A tleap script that builds the chain and sets N, CA, C and O, in Angstrom:
source leaprc.protein.ff14SB
mol = sequence {
  NMET MET VAL ALA LEU ASP ARG LEU LEU ASP
  GLN CYS GLY GLU THR VAL ARG ARG THR ASP
  VAL CYS LEU ARG ARG TRP LEU ARG SER ARG
  PHE PRO ASP ARG PRO TYR LYS ALA PRO PHE
  GLU LEU VAL ALA LYS PRO SER SER GLU LYS
  VAL TYR ARG LYS GLU LEU LYS ARG PHE ILE
  CYS PHE TRP LEU ARG LEU SER ARG LEU LEU
  PRO THR THR MET ARG ALA ILE THR GLY ARG
  GLY LEU ASN ARG HIE GLN PHE ARG ALA LEU
  ARG GLU LEU TRP VAL ASP GLY VAL TRP GLN
  SER GLU GLU PRO ALA ASP MET ASP ARG THR
  ASP ASN GLN CASP
}
set mol.1.N position { 8.455 -3.192 12.144 }
set mol.1.CA position { 7.421 -3.237 11.141 }
set mol.1.C position { 8.011 -2.942 9.756 }
set mol.1.O position { 7.645 -3.578 8.768 }
set mol.2.N position { 8.918 -1.980 9.700 }
set mol.2.CA position { 9.513 -1.622 8.409 }
set mol.2.C position { 10.357 -2.767 7.843 }
set mol.2.O position { 10.396 -2.975 6.631 }
set mol.3.N position { 11.023 -3.496 8.718 }
set mol.3.CA position { 11.832 -4.638 8.270 }
set mol.3.C position { 10.926 -5.710 7.675 }
set mol.3.O position { 11.254 -6.305 6.649 }
set mol.4.N position { 9.782 -5.958 8.322 }
set mol.4.CA position { 8.838 -6.951 7.803 }
set mol.4.C position { 8.285 -6.518 6.451 }
set mol.4.O position { 8.125 -7.347 5.556 }
set mol.5.N position { 7.993 -5.234 6.292 }
set mol.5.CA position { 7.512 -4.736 5.000 }
set mol.5.C position { 8.594 -4.848 3.930 }
set mol.5.O position { 8.297 -5.165 2.778 }
set mol.6.N position { 9.843 -4.590 4.302 }
set mol.6.CA position { 10.942 -4.767 3.345 }
set mol.6.C position { 11.053 -6.223 2.897 }
set mol.6.O position { 11.258 -6.501 1.716 }
set mol.7.N position { 10.916 -7.151 3.846 }
set mol.7.CA position { 10.964 -8.573 3.486 }
set mol.7.C position { 9.820 -8.926 2.541 }
set mol.7.O position { 10.011 -9.668 1.578 }
set mol.8.N position { 8.624 -8.390 2.820 }
set mol.8.CA position { 7.470 -8.644 1.959 }
set mol.8.C position { 7.721 -8.118 0.548 }
set mol.8.O position { 7.472 -8.819 -0.433 }
set mol.9.N position { 8.210 -6.895 0.449 }
set mol.9.CA position { 8.459 -6.299 -0.862 }
set mol.9.C position { 9.582 -7.020 -1.606 }
set mol.9.O position { 9.523 -7.167 -2.826 }
set mol.10.N position { 10.602 -7.469 -0.878 }
set mol.10.CA position { 11.669 -8.263 -1.503 }
set mol.10.C position { 11.100 -9.553 -2.088 }
set mol.10.O position { 11.443 -9.947 -3.203 }
set mol.11.N position { 10.231 -10.201 -1.324 }
set mol.11.CA position { 9.618 -11.444 -1.788 }
set mol.11.C position { 8.723 -11.188 -3.001 }
set mol.11.O position { 8.707 -11.988 -3.936 }
set mol.12.N position { 7.984 -10.087 -2.992 }
set mol.12.CA position { 7.147 -9.732 -4.150 }
set mol.12.C position { 8.008 -9.510 -5.393 }
set mol.12.O position { 7.660 -9.960 -6.484 }
set mol.13.N position { 9.125 -8.820 -5.222 }
set mol.13.CA position { 10.026 -8.584 -6.347 }
set mol.13.C position { 10.571 -9.879 -6.916 }
set mol.13.O position { 10.647 -10.045 -8.133 }
set mol.14.N position { 10.952 -10.800 -6.037 }
set mol.14.CA position { 11.452 -12.098 -6.499 }
set mol.14.C position { 10.364 -12.866 -7.240 }
set mol.14.O position { 10.640 -13.529 -8.239 }
set mol.15.N position { 9.138 -12.778 -6.757 }
set mol.15.CA position { 8.024 -13.451 -7.430 }
set mol.15.C position { 7.835 -12.895 -8.837 }
set mol.15.O position { 7.645 -13.657 -9.785 }
set mol.16.N position { 7.886 -11.575 -8.979 }
set mol.16.CA position { 7.748 -10.961 -10.305 }
set mol.16.C position { 8.881 -11.415 -11.216 }
set mol.16.O position { 8.645 -11.753 -12.376 }
set mol.17.N position { 10.093 -11.425 -10.710 }
set mol.17.CA position { 11.239 -11.818 -11.537 }
set mol.17.C position { 11.151 -13.279 -12.001 }
set mol.17.O position { 11.632 -13.613 -13.084 }
set mol.18.N position { 10.540 -14.144 -11.189 }
set mol.18.CA position { 10.425 -15.561 -11.538 }
set mol.18.C position { 9.157 -15.882 -12.331 }
set mol.18.O position { 9.025 -16.992 -12.845 }
set mol.19.N position { 8.233 -14.942 -12.438 }
set mol.19.CA position { 6.959 -15.193 -13.115 }
set mol.19.C position { 7.133 -15.114 -14.630 }
set mol.19.O position { 7.814 -14.226 -15.144 }
set mol.20.N position { 6.518 -16.038 -15.320 }
set mol.20.CA position { 6.601 -16.117 -16.774 }
set mol.20.C position { 6.101 -14.831 -17.432 }
set mol.20.O position { 5.181 -14.185 -16.930 }
set mol.21.N position { 6.711 -14.470 -18.550 }
set mol.21.CA position { 6.365 -13.247 -19.283 }
set mol.21.C position { 4.900 -13.250 -19.711 }
set mol.21.O position { 4.239 -12.213 -19.651 }
set mol.22.N position { 4.388 -14.392 -20.137 }
set mol.22.CA position { 2.982 -14.455 -20.572 }
set mol.22.C position { 2.037 -14.048 -19.444 }
set mol.22.O position { 1.092 -13.292 -19.668 }
set mol.23.N position { 2.284 -14.535 -18.258 }
set mol.23.CA position { 1.439 -14.172 -17.122 }
set mol.23.C position { 1.600 -12.696 -16.768 }
set mol.23.O position { 0.622 -12.032 -16.426 }
set mol.24.N position { 2.817 -12.184 -16.847 }
set mol.24.CA position { 3.038 -10.766 -16.543 }
set mol.24.C position { 2.373 -9.858 -17.574 }
set mol.24.O position { 2.016 -8.725 -17.252 }
set mol.25.N position { 2.202 -10.332 -18.807 }
set mol.25.CA position { 1.448 -9.562 -19.806 }
set mol.25.C position { -0.020 -9.480 -19.402 }
set mol.25.O position { -0.646 -8.432 -19.558 }
set mol.26.N position { -0.574 -10.580 -18.883 }
set mol.26.CA position { -1.962 -10.568 -18.413 }
set mol.26.C position { -2.107 -9.668 -17.188 }
set mol.26.O position { -3.108 -8.964 -17.052 }
set mol.27.N position { -1.131 -9.684 -16.311 }
set mol.27.CA position { -1.195 -8.833 -15.118 }
set mol.27.C position { -1.214 -7.355 -15.474 }
set mol.27.O position { -1.839 -6.555 -14.777 }
set mol.28.N position { -0.545 -6.992 -16.536 }
set mol.28.CA position { -0.480 -5.586 -16.937 }
set mol.28.C position { -1.711 -5.140 -17.734 }
set mol.28.O position { -1.961 -3.941 -17.855 }
set mol.29.N position { -2.458 -6.060 -18.263 }
set mol.29.CA position { -3.586 -5.737 -19.131 }
set mol.29.C position { -4.743 -5.087 -18.371 }
set mol.29.O position { -4.998 -5.404 -17.209 }
set mol.30.N position { -5.429 -4.181 -19.045 }
set mol.30.CA position { -6.644 -3.570 -18.495 }
set mol.30.C position { -7.884 -4.354 -18.895 }
set mol.30.O position { -8.959 -4.157 -18.329 }
set mol.31.N position { -7.735 -5.232 -19.860 }
set mol.31.CA position { -8.879 -5.935 -20.426 }
set mol.31.C position { -8.889 -7.397 -19.981 }
set mol.31.O position { -7.838 -8.037 -19.941 }
set mol.32.N position { -10.064 -7.931 -19.647 }
set mol.32.CA position { -10.120 -9.319 -19.173 }
set mol.32.C position { -9.968 -10.364 -20.273 }
set mol.32.O position { -9.737 -11.537 -19.981 }
set mol.33.N position { -10.096 -9.951 -21.545 }
set mol.33.CA position { -10.082 -10.922 -22.632 }
set mol.33.C position { -8.795 -10.933 -23.461 }
set mol.33.O position { -8.672 -11.730 -24.391 }
set mol.34.N position { -7.838 -10.061 -23.135 }
set mol.34.CA position { -6.581 -10.080 -23.901 }
set mol.34.C position { -5.428 -9.506 -23.068 }
set mol.34.O position { -5.618 -8.595 -22.262 }
set mol.35.N position { -4.245 -10.055 -23.282 }
set mol.35.CA position { -3.072 -9.557 -22.546 }
set mol.35.C position { -2.536 -8.270 -23.165 }
set mol.35.O position { -2.821 -7.955 -24.320 }
set mol.36.N position { -1.772 -7.547 -22.393 }
set mol.36.CA position { -1.097 -6.350 -22.885 }
set mol.36.C position { 0.096 -6.788 -23.734 }
set mol.36.O position { 0.600 -7.898 -23.565 }
set mol.37.N position { 0.548 -5.930 -24.639 }
set mol.37.CA position { 1.651 -6.304 -25.543 }
set mol.37.C position { 2.996 -6.439 -24.827 }
set mol.37.O position { 3.848 -7.215 -25.260 }
set mol.38.N position { 3.194 -5.698 -23.744 }
set mol.38.CA position { 4.447 -5.766 -22.982 }
set mol.38.C position { 4.142 -6.279 -21.568 }
set mol.38.O position { 3.073 -5.992 -21.029 }
set mol.39.N position { 5.057 -7.023 -20.972 }
set mol.39.CA position { 4.800 -7.564 -19.634 }
set mol.39.C position { 4.937 -6.514 -18.532 }
set mol.39.O position { 5.589 -5.484 -18.704 }
set mol.40.N position { 4.307 -6.805 -17.405 }
set mol.40.CA position { 4.493 -6.006 -16.199 }
set mol.40.C position { 5.959 -6.115 -15.803 }
set mol.40.O position { 6.531 -7.205 -15.814 }
set mol.41.N position { 6.561 -4.993 -15.456 }
set mol.41.CA position { 7.970 -4.976 -15.050 }
set mol.41.C position { 8.117 -4.189 -13.751 }
set mol.41.O position { 7.318 -3.303 -13.452 }
set mol.42.N position { 9.131 -4.522 -13.004 }
set mol.42.CA position { 9.482 -3.733 -11.824 }
set mol.42.C position { 10.162 -2.448 -12.284 }
set mol.42.O position { 10.679 -2.382 -13.399 }
set mol.43.N position { 10.162 -1.430 -11.432 }
set mol.43.CA position { 10.854 -0.195 -11.790 }
set mol.43.C position { 12.344 -0.496 -11.948 }
set mol.43.O position { 12.889 -1.357 -11.258 }
set mol.44.N position { 12.988 0.216 -12.855 }
set mol.44.CA position { 14.383 -0.086 -13.192 }
set mol.44.C position { 15.387 0.571 -12.251 }
set mol.44.O position { 16.393 -0.042 -11.895 }
set mol.45.N position { 15.125 1.800 -11.850 }
set mol.45.CA position { 16.093 2.536 -11.032 }
set mol.45.C position { 15.946 2.189 -9.552 }
set mol.45.O position { 14.832 2.168 -9.030 }
set mol.46.N position { 17.050 1.920 -8.878 }
set mol.46.CA position { 16.996 1.690 -7.433 }
set mol.46.C position { 16.403 2.881 -6.674 }
set mol.46.O position { 15.717 2.700 -5.667 }
set mol.47.N position { 16.667 4.092 -7.157 }
set mol.47.CA position { 16.119 5.272 -6.476 }
set mol.47.C position { 14.597 5.303 -6.587 }
set mol.47.O position { 13.922 5.723 -5.647 }
set mol.48.N position { 14.051 4.870 -7.711 }
set mol.48.CA position { 12.592 4.813 -7.874 }
set mol.48.C position { 11.991 3.763 -6.954 }
set mol.48.O position { 10.950 3.990 -6.338 }
set mol.49.N position { 12.650 2.611 -6.863 }
set mol.49.CA position { 12.163 1.563 -5.971 }
set mol.49.C position { 12.152 2.057 -4.527 }
set mol.49.O position { 11.216 1.778 -3.779 }
set mol.50.N position { 13.180 2.782 -4.144 }
set mol.50.CA position { 13.256 3.310 -2.782 }
set mol.50.C position { 12.098 4.268 -2.502 }
set mol.50.O position { 11.512 4.234 -1.421 }
set mol.51.N position { 11.769 5.121 -3.474 }
set mol.51.CA position { 10.656 6.065 -3.314 }
set mol.51.C position { 9.341 5.304 -3.170 }
set mol.51.O position { 8.546 5.612 -2.283 }
set mol.52.N position { 9.100 4.308 -4.035 }
set mol.52.CA position { 7.862 3.530 -3.967 }
set mol.52.C position { 7.750 2.788 -2.640 }
set mol.52.O position { 6.681 2.764 -2.032 }
set mol.53.N position { 8.838 2.188 -2.191 }
set mol.53.CA position { 8.818 1.477 -0.909 }
set mol.53.C position { 8.489 2.430 0.239 }
set mol.53.O position { 7.680 2.116 1.112 }
set mol.54.N position { 9.123 3.585 0.223 }
set mol.54.CA position { 8.902 4.559 1.291 }
set mol.54.C position { 7.439 5.002 1.326 }
set mol.54.O position { 6.848 5.102 2.401 }
set mol.55.N position { 6.856 5.268 0.160 }
set mol.55.CA position { 5.454 5.694 0.098 }
set mol.55.C position { 4.515 4.586 0.561 }
set mol.55.O position { 3.553 4.856 1.279 }
set mol.56.N position { 4.781 3.348 0.162 }
set mol.56.CA position { 3.937 2.242 0.595 }
set mol.56.C position { 4.006 2.067 2.108 }
set mol.56.O position { 2.984 1.832 2.753 }
set mol.57.N position { 5.195 2.179 2.672 }
set mol.57.CA position { 5.348 2.069 4.125 }
set mol.57.C position { 4.582 3.176 4.839 }
set mol.57.O position { 3.908 2.925 5.838 }
set mol.58.N position { 4.686 4.390 4.332 }
set mol.58.CA position { 3.948 5.513 4.931 }
set mol.58.C position { 2.447 5.259 4.862 }
set mol.58.O position { 1.727 5.507 5.829 }
set mol.59.N position { 1.979 4.768 3.725 }
set mol.59.CA position { 0.568 4.477 3.517 }
set mol.59.C position { 0.068 3.432 4.518 }
set mol.59.O position { -0.961 3.629 5.164 }
set mol.60.N position { 0.795 2.329 4.642 }
set mol.60.CA position { 0.380 1.266 5.559 }
set mol.60.C position { 0.405 1.752 7.001 }
set mol.60.O position { -0.529 1.489 7.758 }
set mol.61.N position { 1.458 2.456 7.388 }
set mol.61.CA position { 1.540 2.978 8.759 }
set mol.61.C position { 0.425 3.976 9.047 }
set mol.61.O position { -0.139 3.974 10.142 }
set mol.62.N position { 0.101 4.823 8.083 }
set mol.62.CA position { -0.984 5.792 8.246 }
set mol.62.C position { -2.300 5.071 8.544 }
set mol.62.O position { -2.998 5.428 9.493 }
set mol.63.N position { -2.645 4.061 7.743 }
set mol.63.CA position { -3.910 3.361 7.937 }
set mol.63.C position { -3.910 2.526 9.206 }
set mol.63.O position { -4.945 2.409 9.861 }
set mol.64.N position { -2.782 1.949 9.565 }
set mol.64.CA position { -2.732 1.209 10.827 }
set mol.64.C position { -2.912 2.151 12.012 }
set mol.64.O position { -3.597 1.807 12.975 }
set mol.65.N position { -2.310 3.324 11.953 }
set mol.65.CA position { -2.502 4.304 13.033 }
set mol.65.C position { -3.959 4.728 13.126 }
set mol.65.O position { -4.526 4.786 14.217 }
set mol.66.N position { -4.564 5.024 11.980 }
set mol.66.CA position { -5.977 5.419 11.985 }
set mol.66.C position { -6.865 4.316 12.540 }
set mol.66.O position { -7.811 4.590 13.279 }
set mol.67.N position { -6.565 3.079 12.188 }
set mol.67.CA position { -7.414 1.971 12.638 }
set mol.67.C position { -7.358 1.778 14.144 }
set mol.67.O position { -8.257 1.159 14.714 }
set mol.68.N position { -6.331 2.289 14.798 }
set mol.68.CA position { -6.200 2.150 16.251 }
set mol.68.C position { -6.945 3.249 17.010 }
set mol.68.O position { -7.067 3.187 18.233 }
set mol.69.N position { -7.439 4.251 16.289 }
set mol.69.CA position { -8.185 5.334 16.925 }
set mol.69.C position { -9.627 4.916 17.182 }
set mol.69.O position { -10.126 3.960 16.589 }
set mol.70.N position { -10.282 5.643 18.070 }
set mol.70.CA position { -11.715 5.445 18.260 }
set mol.70.C position { -12.429 5.831 16.970 }
set mol.70.O position { -11.989 6.748 16.276 }
set mol.71.N position { -13.525 5.145 16.634 }
set mol.71.CA position { -14.237 5.460 15.391 }
set mol.71.C position { -14.656 6.928 15.279 }
set mol.71.O position { -14.605 7.501 14.190 }
set mol.72.N position { -15.066 7.539 16.385 }
set mol.72.CA position { -15.472 8.951 16.320 }
set mol.72.C position { -14.279 9.855 16.040 }
set mol.72.O position { -14.406 10.843 15.316 }
set mol.73.N position { -13.129 9.530 16.603 }
set mol.73.CA position { -11.920 10.314 16.351 }
set mol.73.C position { -11.486 10.161 14.900 }
set mol.73.O position { -11.111 11.140 14.254 }
set mol.74.N position { -11.537 8.937 14.387 }
set mol.74.CA position { -11.167 8.717 12.991 }
set mol.74.C position { -12.093 9.493 12.063 }
set mol.74.O position { -11.633 10.112 11.104 }
set mol.75.N position { -13.397 9.463 12.341 }
set mol.75.CA position { -14.352 10.193 11.511 }
set mol.75.C position { -14.072 11.688 11.545 }
set mol.75.O position { -14.195 12.371 10.528 }
set mol.76.N position { -13.695 12.195 12.716 }
set mol.76.CA position { -13.385 13.624 12.835 }
set mol.76.C position { -12.133 13.989 12.029 }
set mol.76.O position { -12.060 15.081 11.465 }
set mol.77.N position { -11.162 13.099 11.973 }
set mol.77.CA position { -9.911 13.369 11.255 }
set mol.77.C position { -10.082 13.211 9.749 }
set mol.77.O position { -9.646 14.065 8.977 }
set mol.78.N position { -10.715 12.122 9.334 }
set mol.78.CA position { -10.777 11.797 7.905 }
set mol.78.C position { -12.081 12.194 7.229 }
set mol.78.O position { -12.149 12.262 6.001 }
set mol.79.N position { -13.104 12.454 8.013 }
set mol.79.CA position { -14.406 12.768 7.424 }
set mol.79.C position { -15.220 11.532 7.094 }
set mol.79.O position { -16.325 11.642 6.563 }
set mol.80.N position { -14.693 10.364 7.401 }
set mol.80.CA position { -15.422 9.114 7.182 }
set mol.80.C position { -14.831 8.027 8.059 }
set mol.80.O position { -13.764 8.204 8.646 }
set mol.81.N position { -15.516 6.921 8.147 }
set mol.81.CA position { -15.028 5.800 8.938 }
set mol.81.C position { -14.640 4.635 8.049 }
set mol.81.O position { -14.677 4.731 6.823 }
set mol.82.N position { -14.271 3.544 8.678 }
set mol.82.CA position { -13.941 2.322 7.952 }
set mol.82.C position { -15.166 1.420 7.905 }
set mol.82.O position { -15.934 1.361 8.865 }
set mol.83.N position { -15.350 0.718 6.793 }
set mol.83.CA position { -16.414 -0.284 6.787 }
set mol.83.C position { -15.896 -1.537 7.487 }
set mol.83.O position { -14.715 -1.618 7.824 }
set mol.84.N position { -16.766 -2.505 7.703 }
set mol.84.CA position { -16.369 -3.706 8.459 }
set mol.84.C position { -15.214 -4.456 7.795 }
set mol.84.O position { -14.284 -4.908 8.463 }
set mol.85.N position { -15.289 -4.578 6.493 }
set mol.85.CA position { -14.238 -5.302 5.773 }
set mol.85.C position { -12.885 -4.603 5.938 }
set mol.85.O position { -11.879 -5.263 6.199 }
set mol.86.N position { -12.852 -3.292 5.792 }
set mol.86.CA position { -11.605 -2.535 5.941 }
set mol.86.C position { -11.073 -2.657 7.365 }
set mol.86.O position { -9.883 -2.893 7.576 }
set mol.87.N position { -11.967 -2.494 8.339 }
set mol.87.CA position { -11.543 -2.578 9.737 }
set mol.87.C position { -10.990 -3.968 10.045 }
set mol.87.O position { -9.953 -4.095 10.696 }
set mol.88.N position { -11.677 -5.004 9.579 }
set mol.88.CA position { -11.234 -6.378 9.826 }
set mol.88.C position { -9.864 -6.634 9.190 }
set mol.88.O position { -8.996 -7.250 9.809 }
set mol.89.N position { -9.673 -6.164 7.963 }
set mol.89.CA position { -8.386 -6.364 7.279 }
set mol.89.C position { -7.256 -5.660 8.026 }
set mol.89.O position { -6.175 -6.226 8.191 }
set mol.90.N position { -7.498 -4.434 8.479 }
set mol.90.CA position { -6.464 -3.700 9.224 }
set mol.90.C position { -6.200 -4.340 10.582 }
set mol.90.O position { -5.058 -4.377 11.041 }
set mol.91.N position { -7.253 -4.843 11.224 }
set mol.91.CA position { -7.065 -5.509 12.518 }
set mol.91.C position { -6.230 -6.776 12.341 }
set mol.91.O position { -5.335 -7.046 13.142 }
set mol.92.N position { -6.519 -7.554 11.295 }
set mol.92.CA position { -5.738 -8.766 11.040 }
set mol.92.C position { -4.278 -8.428 10.742 }
set mol.92.O position { -3.370 -9.135 11.179 }
set mol.93.N position { -4.066 -7.366 10.011 }
set mol.93.CA position { -2.699 -6.923 9.732 }
set mol.93.C position { -2.001 -6.495 11.021 }
set mol.93.O position { -0.830 -6.810 11.231 }
set mol.94.N position { -2.722 -5.777 11.881 }
set mol.94.CA position { -2.153 -5.271 13.126 }
set mol.94.C position { -1.714 -6.405 14.052 }
set mol.94.O position { -0.662 -6.310 14.684 }
set mol.95.N position { -2.508 -7.479 14.140 }
set mol.95.CA position { -2.204 -8.563 15.080 }
set mol.95.C position { -1.357 -9.673 14.456 }
set mol.95.O position { -1.048 -10.657 15.129 }
set mol.96.N position { -0.979 -9.535 13.196 }
set mol.96.CA position { -0.181 -10.563 12.532 }
set mol.96.C position { 1.156 -10.738 13.246 }
set mol.96.O position { 1.795 -9.762 13.639 }
set mol.97.N position { 1.563 -11.972 13.406 }
set mol.97.CA position { 2.802 -12.295 14.109 }
set mol.97.C position { 4.072 -11.882 13.389 }
set mol.97.O position { 5.150 -11.885 13.984 }
set mol.98.N position { 3.960 -11.525 12.111 }
set mol.98.CA position { 5.157 -11.141 11.359 }
set mol.98.C position { 5.840 -9.925 11.975 }
set mol.98.O position { 7.056 -9.775 11.857 }
set mol.99.N position { 5.081 -9.062 12.625 }
set mol.99.CA position { 5.669 -7.851 13.223 }
set mol.99.C position { 6.550 -8.197 14.420 }
set mol.99.O position { 7.412 -7.406 14.804 }
set mol.100.N position { 6.341 -9.367 15.009 }
set mol.100.CA position { 7.118 -9.768 16.180 }
set mol.100.C position { 8.441 -10.427 15.811 }
set mol.100.O position { 9.322 -10.572 16.659 }
set mol.101.N position { 8.584 -10.825 14.554 }
set mol.101.CA position { 9.805 -11.529 14.164 }
set mol.101.C position { 11.002 -10.593 14.240 }
set mol.101.O position { 10.881 -9.378 14.081 }
set mol.102.N position { 12.143 -11.186 14.484 }
set mol.102.CA position { 13.356 -10.388 14.649 }
set mol.102.C position { 13.992 -10.072 13.310 }
set mol.102.O position { 13.802 -10.786 12.325 }
set mol.103.N position { 14.743 -8.999 13.296 }
set mol.103.CA position { 15.468 -8.571 12.104 }
set mol.103.C position { 16.610 -9.539 11.834 }
set mol.103.O position { 17.303 -9.947 12.765 }
set mol.104.N position { 16.819 -9.915 10.569 }
set mol.104.CA position { 17.958 -10.791 10.262 }
set mol.104.C position { 19.271 -10.150 10.693 }
set mol.104.O position { 19.429 -8.932 10.605 }
set mol.105.N position { 20.198 -10.955 11.151 }
set mol.105.CA position { 21.467 -10.449 11.685 }
set mol.105.C position { 22.302 -9.731 10.632 }
set mol.105.O position { 23.055 -8.816 10.966 }
set mol.106.N position { 22.181 -10.130 9.360 }
set mol.106.CA position { 23.012 -9.514 8.329 }
set mol.106.C position { 22.375 -8.271 7.712 }
set mol.106.O position { 22.924 -7.705 6.767 }
set mol.107.N position { 21.243 -7.844 8.224 }
set mol.107.CA position { 20.543 -6.676 7.679 }
set mol.107.C position { 21.298 -5.399 8.033 }
set mol.107.O position { 21.677 -5.203 9.187 }
set mol.108.N position { 21.516 -4.538 7.056 }
set mol.108.CA position { 22.183 -3.259 7.290 }
set mol.108.C position { 21.166 -2.281 7.857 }
set mol.108.O position { 20.274 -1.837 7.135 }
set mol.109.N position { 21.281 -1.943 9.118 }
set mol.109.CA position { 20.308 -1.085 9.794 }
set mol.109.C position { 20.290 0.334 9.246 }
set mol.109.O position { 19.266 1.009 9.352 }
set mol.110.N position { 21.371 0.803 8.673 }
set mol.110.CA position { 21.399 2.172 8.148 }
set mol.110.C position { 20.631 2.297 6.846 }
set mol.110.O position { 20.264 3.405 6.456 }
set mol.111.N position { 20.377 1.184 6.164 }
set mol.111.CA position { 19.682 1.216 4.878 }
set mol.111.C position { 18.223 1.631 5.023 }
set mol.111.O position { 17.657 2.196 4.087 }
set mol.112.N position { 17.602 1.367 6.164 }
set mol.112.CA position { 16.180 1.649 6.351 }
set mol.112.C position { 15.918 2.964 7.064 }
set mol.112.O position { 14.796 3.195 7.514 }
set mol.113.N position { 16.885 3.810 7.180 }
set mol.113.CA position { 16.736 5.087 7.875 }
set mol.113.C position { 16.133 6.113 6.931 }
set mol.113.O position { 16.859 6.957 6.407 }
set mol.114.N position { 14.836 6.066 6.701 }
set mol.114.CA position { 14.182 7.003 5.772 }
set mol.114.C position { 13.670 8.211 6.486 }
set mol.114.O position { 13.093 9.100 5.860 }
savepdb mol mol.pdb
quit
């Protein structure tokens, strides 16, 4: 699962790098009628990227684990349940075939040991 998330994040990073500056200014803007003065950028430090990736992976794994619990157990743990849309999205993520794909042969296995 972590390898698939790394591939997803790598692809997202490549998309940002290839996206025109004008569009990235709109992506960074808080206002619907005007772009921000500076474009959206990826974090500069590799150590920062590693921290963000690790937190996102923890977040996704946490919600996938919760979604596999009985609704009463989840409510007891979190104090609330999932609405239908949230449950459906997590279920679709859980059954997605991307998790079954194999790790690329050239992938350094020690790099993902968080």
